[in-house]
N, C-alpha and C positions, 0 to 999 in steps of 0.2 A: 297340394291344395285339397282341403276338405270338400267332400261331396255331400251336401245335406239337402233335405227337402225344405220348402219355404217354411218360415217361422209360423205363418198363419195355420198351416196344417198341423204343426206340432202343438201349438197352443189349443186348437180345437180338439185334438185328440186328448191332450191332458185334462181339459175341462170336462169333456164327456166321460172320460175314464174315472175322474174324481167324483162326478155326480152319478155316474152310471145312468145318464139321461141326456139325450140330445136336446131336449126342451130346456133343461136347466142350464146346459152349456150355452145354448143360444141366448138366453136371458142375460148371462154373465157378460156377453160381448155385444148385446143389443142386435143380434142377428136373428135370422129365421132358423128353425131346425133343419130345414132343407139346405141352407148354406153350410151349417156345421156338418151335415151328413155328406155334402159334396166335398168339403175339405178332407174328411176322413177317408172317403173313397179314393181320393187321389193319393193320400198317404199309403193306403193299402195297396194301390197299384205300384207305388214306389218300392214298398217292402216285398211285394209279391206274395203276400199273406194276408188273410182276414184278420182284423184286430178285434172285432166285436162279433158276438153272436146276436143277431137281431131278432130271431124267432126261436122259441116263443118269448114274448115280452115278460119281465123287463129285460133290457139288454144286458149282456154279460160280456166280459173280456174273454177272448180266446187265450190259449197258452202263450201265443206270440204277443198279444196285447198286454197280458199281465207281466210278461218279462220286459216289455218296453216302457210301461207306464212309470215305475219308479225311477228309471233313468232320465226320462223326459221331465218328470216332476222336479227331481233334484236339480237338473240343469237349469230349468226356468227359475227355480228358487235362487240359485246361485247367481244367475243373471240379475234378478231383481235386487238381491242384497248388495252385490258389487255396484250397481248403478246408483242405488240409493246412497251408498256410502261415498260416492264420488260427487254427489250433487253440490255439496258445500262442505267446507272444513267443519269438523265436529264442534269446535268452539263457537261456530256461528249459526248452526242449524238447531232446529227444534226437535226434541225427542218426544214422540207421540205415544202416550200410554192410555190404553183403553181398559176400562173396568166397569163393573156394575155401578148403577147410580148410587146405591147404598153404600158400597165400599168407598167410592170416590168421595161421597159427602161426609161419612162418619169416620173414616180412617185415614184416607190418603191426603185429602185437602188440609186437614188440621196439621199435618206434618210436613207441608211443603216448605216451610221456613227452614227446616232442617236440610232439605235438598238444596235449597239456594245457598245455604252456608257451606255445604260440602262441595257443591259443583256450580259455582257462580257463573261459569262460561257456558253451561249447557241449559238452555231454556226448555222447560217442560210444558207440554200441552196435555191436559187431562181430558179424555173423551169419555165422559160418563154415559153408558148406554148399556141397556140389557140385551141388545143385539150382539151377536157374535161376529166381530169383524175379521176379515180375511188377512191374516198377518203376511203370508208368503206374497200375496198380491200387493202389499204395500199400503193397505188401508190404515194401518198403525205400525209402530215399531215393536211395541211390547203390549202384553195383555196380563192383567191379573184375573185369571179365570177361577170360578168357584164351582167345584165339582168333586165327585168322589174319587175319581182317579185322573191323572194327567192325560191330556189329549195325545194320542200316539203319534201324530204327524208333526208335532212341535217340540223344541227343547223346552224342558219344564223343570222348575225348582219349587218344591213345596215350602211355603213360608210358615203356615201354621194351620192347625186343624181346630175347628171350633166345636162348641157345644151349644145346644139350644136351651135357653132358660126362659122362665116366665118372670117378667119384670114390670114394674110400674113405678109411678111417683110415690114417695113415702106417704104423702097425704092421702093416697088411695086406700091404705091399710089401717087398721086399728093400731094407734100409737106408733105407726111407721114401721112396725115389725113385720116379718114374714108371717104368713098365715100358719096356724098351727095344724090344720087338717084340711083335706080336700073339700070337705063339706062347707067350709067358709067361702068357697067360690060361688055358692048359690046367691043369686041377686047381683053379682058383680058383672061389670061390662068387659067382655072379651074383645080385644082388638085383633082383627084379622088383616093380613096382607095376602097378596096373590102368589100362589104356586101353581105350577102346571098340574092339571089332574092326572097327567100320565106319570108323575113322579110319586112312586109308592112310598118313598122315604121322606117326603115333604113334611116339615114340622108344623103341620096345621093343628088347630085346637082339637079337631076330631080325632087325629091320631094321638096327640098328647094325652087326651082323656082315656082313650082306649088302652094305651100302654100303661097309664096310671092304674086303671081298673084291674090290671093283671096281679098287682101287689097290694091294692087298697080296696076296701069295701065301701068307702064313703064318698066315691067320686060321683059328683052330680051329672045329670044329663045336659046335653046341650041346650035343651029348651027351658032349663032352669036358670039360665044366664041371659043377659042382654048382649047385644052384638053391635060392633061397629067395624066397617070394612074399608080397606084402602087398596088401590091398585099398586101404589108405590111403597116399598118397604120404608124409605126415608120419612115419608108422611106418617106411617104408622108409629115409628119411633117418636116423632114429634108429638103425636097424640098421646103416647104414654107419658112423655115428659110434661105434658100439659095437664096430667092427672085425669085423663078421660077413660082409662081402663087398664086392663092387664094384657100384656103382649108377649108372644113367644118370639124370641129373637136370638141371633147369634151373639154370644158372649164377646167375640172379637169386635163386633161393630159397636157395642156399647161399653167397651172396657173403661173408657174415661168416665162415663156416666155412672157406672157402678163404683168406680174408685172414689168419686167425689159425692156419691150417695144422692145425686139428682134422680137416679133410678136405683131401686133395690130389688132383690129376688123376692118375688111373691110367695113362692114355694121352692123347696130344695129339689124337687123332682126335675129331671132334665132328659133331653134326648141327644143322641150322638149327632154330630154335624158333618160338615164336608171340609175339604181342604181348599186353601187359597194358593194357587199355583201362578208363579211369574213365568210366562210363556213367550217365546219368540221363534221366528223362523230359523231353522238350523243354519241357513246361510248367513245369518247375522251373528253368529256365535262369537266372531272375533272383532266385532264392531265395538270400538272403544267406548262409545256413549252407552250402548246396550249394557256392556260389562260394568260400566260405572253405576248405572241404575240398579242392576242386579245386586251388586255388592252393597250399595246403599240400603235398598229396601230390606235385604236380608239382615243387615246389621240392625236397622230400626225395628224390624219385627222381632 
């Protein structure tokens, strides 16, 4: 007979170790930090060793805690994956895929008819959100994450890597053709969408113009153009399609619009982009529905 501490103690330890914060672990379970601390104290009594260094702050794992954490994490992930797979047969359950609002709107949703043709027995729920959902905790089955490198704690397959290009409606440009020089940007409206100020590689107009200035002498200043800003990238793309200005955007998101020339390149200058990664909890690697979606989206991409 296995002798194990209560599951509540293991879950409290895993969350606190993952966040390196009793407060964040408490928020995850709708408990107080004191309750989390109490559960971990009881686990430390069971082990006979301290698992966290609580002073000085922030808390840190002890060598014993660092050795225990990946074992508990992987075990809980395995439990969650096995239980999710047992809930209902694959042919009857819904596969939940989360991704950014822009990728869902501009890339995934237009291709869903191909998924229904390939896998008519697996219903797909698309969760468009720019929040990062917790896959091991079961908040979604898969995610298409947009980042420079894959997340280290998830299984990940890179679909494609993009490039940031300046695009607009053909009617925005003289004769519908690309601008011949950077100086022709003067007086144009630049469309902006939101990027975190902490991201030094974000494809903002400020960075685009600064990079262009390294190789060209006729790049105008920001104050020589008009400006239109959006919080949502999909809205910025809609504004470009409507002829309201020039937008810097991922060539993956607007591949169809560039192909049918509802959008055109305003200038040939571009910036390197990020990768689109299909990710899922390692415990779900043998889930037939997850494998089916991975195979399908890699083929389509």
